[in-house]
C-alpha angles and dihedrals in degrees: 000000000000093000090054088064091046092049092050089052091048091049090059093053128084119248113283094022120135126235125198115210132185115205134191124198135034095260093057090044090057101037107039097058092042093049093046090053091046089056092053101259122132124241105219098178143355119191130177110219130210093252091061094257125123123224118209131185112201125186114211115238120255 
């Protein structure tokens, strides 16, 4: 379900735009970056934070 929210946010952005995402939970941490890459987007960074969240920066394809 988390990637659905990320995908909706990416759909609203122009090609090449960057999206920052905060994730909680191991499942989201595994699936969101993988699914974004599978759809042709670029993962610019992935950082684990002290509060057990993960911060991603995704660049929309195009």
